[in-house]
C-alpha positions in Angstrom: -0.7 -6.1 11.0 -0.9 -8.7 13.6 -2.0 -8.3 17.1 0.8 -6.8 19.2 2.2 -4.9 16.3 2.4 -1.1 16.6 -0.3 1.0 14.9 1.2 2.4 11.7 2.3 6.0 12.1 0.9 9.0 10.3 2.5 9.1 6.8 3.1 5.3 6.7 2.4 3.6 3.3 0.1 0.7 4.0 -2.1 -1.8 2.3 -5.6 -2.4 3.7 -6.1 -6.1 3.3 -9.8 -5.9 4.1 -10.5 -3.5 1.2 -7.5 -4.5 -1.1 -6.5 -0.8 -1.3 -3.3 1.1 -0.6 -2.6 4.5 0.7 -1.0 6.6 3.4 -2.1 6.9 7.0 -3.5 10.4 7.4 -4.5 10.3 11.1 -5.6 8.2 14.0 -9.3 8.5 15.1 -9.9 6.5 18.2 -8.8 2.9 17.6 -9.0 3.3 13.8 -6.7 4.8 11.1 -7.8 7.2 8.4 -6.1 6.2 5.1 -6.0 8.3 1.9 -5.3 6.8 -1.5 -2.0 7.8 -3.1 -3.8 9.4 -5.9 -5.7 11.6 -3.5 -9.4 11.5 -3.0 -11.5 10.4 0.0 -10.1 8.8 3.0 -11.4 5.7 4.5 -11.4 4.2 8.0 -9.3 1.1 8.5 -8.7 -1.3 11.3 -5.0 -1.2 12.2 -5.0 -5.0 12.5 -5.9 -5.2 8.8 -3.1 -2.8 7.6 0.3 -4.0 6.5 3.2 -1.9 5.6 4.1 -1.7 1.9 7.5 -2.8 0.8 9.7 -0.5 -1.1 9.1 -2.4 -4.4 5.3 -2.3 -3.9 5.3 1.4 -3.1 7.4 2.2 -6.1 5.1 0.2 -8.4 2.1 2.0 -7.1 3.6 5.5 -7.3 4.8 4.8 -10.9 1.4 3.6 -11.9 -0.2 6.7 -10.4 2.3 9.0 -12.3 1.6 7.2 -15.5 -2.2 7.5 -15.0 -1.9 11.2 -14.4 0.3 11.8 -17.5 -2.3 9.9 -19.6 -5.1 12.1 -18.3 -3.1 15.3 -19.0 -2.7 14.6 -22.7 
């Protein structure tokens, strides 16, 4: 996000450009956001200026890849 943009809301699907990771905003802690990977797991702190919202096509691609990975592990 660029300066002047709103901080992404809780539940927003975002890409952290500093870490090259995607997830959902879980909460705001001071000036930072806590982001959890779509597959679950540990959250990380992110600078809102380094977060960009995911487009619908990006989000769908990530969610399908996660579902495929889960189904492969369950076999």
